[in-house]
C-alpha positions in Angstrom: 0.0 0.0 0.0 2.8 2.4 0.8 4.1 2.1 -2.8 0.9 3.6 -4.1 1.9 6.9 -2.5 4.9 7.2 -4.8 3.8 5.4 -8.0 2.0 7.5 -10.7 2.2 5.3 -13.8 -1.2 3.6 -14.4 0.4 0.3 -15.4 2.5 0.2 -12.3 -0.5 1.1 -10.1 -2.4 -1.8 -11.8 0.4 -4.2 -11.2 0.6 -3.2 -7.5 -3.2 -3.5 -7.1 -3.1 -7.0 -8.7 -0.4 -8.2 -6.3 -2.4 -6.6 -3.5 -5.5 -8.5 -4.5 -3.7 -11.8 -4.6 -2.2 -11.1 -1.1 -5.6 -10.1 0.3 -7.1 -13.3 -1.0 -4.4 -15.4 0.5 -4.5 -13.6 3.8 -8.3 -13.8 4.2 -8.2 -17.5 3.4 -5.5 -18.0 6.1 -7.5 -15.9 8.6 -10.6 -18.0 8.2 -8.6 -21.2 8.7 -6.8 -19.8 11.7 -9.9 -18.4 13.3 -11.6 -21.7 13.4 -8.6 -23.3 15.2 -7.9 -20.6 17.8 -11.3 -20.7 19.4 -13.0 -23.5 21.2 -14.5 -26.1 18.7 -18.1 -25.2 19.7 -17.4 -21.5 18.8 -15.6 -22.2 15.5 -18.6 -21.4 13.3 -19.5 -18.1 15.2 -15.8 -17.0 15.1 -15.6 -17.6 11.4 -18.9 -15.8 10.8 -17.8 -12.8 12.9 -14.6 -12.6 10.9 -16.6 -12.7 7.7 -18.9 -9.9 8.9 -16.0 -7.7 10.0 -14.2 -8.3 6.7 -17.3 -7.4 4.7 -17.9 -4.3 6.8 -14.4 -3.1 6.1 -14.8 -3.8 2.4 -18.0 -1.9 2.4 -16.8 1.2 4.3 -13.3 1.5 2.9 -14.2 3.0 -0.5 -16.3 5.7 1.2 -13.7 6.5 3.8 -11.0 6.6 1.1 -13.1 9.0 -1.0 -13.7 11.2 2.0 -10.0 11.3 2.7 -9.3 12.2 -0.9 -11.8 15.0 -0.9 -10.2 16.4 2.2 -6.8 16.7 0.4 -5.0 13.8 1.9 -4.5 12.5 -1.7 -1.7 9.9 -1.8 -0.9 10.3 1.9 -3.9 8.1 2.6 -1.9 5.1 1.3 0.8 5.7 3.9 -1.9 5.7 6.6 -3.2 2.4 5.2 0.3 1.0 5.2 0.6 2.0 8.9 -2.7 0.3 9.7 -1.6 -2.8 7.9 1.6 -2.8 9.9 -0.4 -2.7 13.1 -2.5 -5.6 11.9 0.6 -7.6 11.0 2.1 -7.0 14.5 -1.2 -8.2 16.1 -1.1 -11.2 13.8 2.5 -12.0 14.9 1.3 -11.9 18.5 -1.3 -14.7 18.0 -0.4 -18.1 19.4 1.0 -20.6 16.9 -1.0 -23.5 18.3 -4.4 -24.0 19.9 -4.1 -24.1 23.7 -7.5 -24.7 25.1 -8.1 -26.1 28.6 -9.9 -29.5 28.5 -13.3 -29.5 30.0 -14.4 -32.2 32.5 
């Protein structure tokens, strides 16, 4: 995302967006797989559904938020903000446990 703040060529922007779309598809697939293993088995469906709703909400609101930012003269700096938010998300992701550690119930 940060590269879009500096790239002005339409073909280069298209290439960056294509790579971004592939990365988002892979990341979302991994998130759904991970979400169902982190929570207790009886909550796996609700965790996956919640993740889907949050993902759809962000996909629905992001274009309007980006347009609003563009109108308020943030122009290409908004991509730097998005890169910062993506970095925060990546840091949270790195803090998640590697394996499921649920206490067994009696």
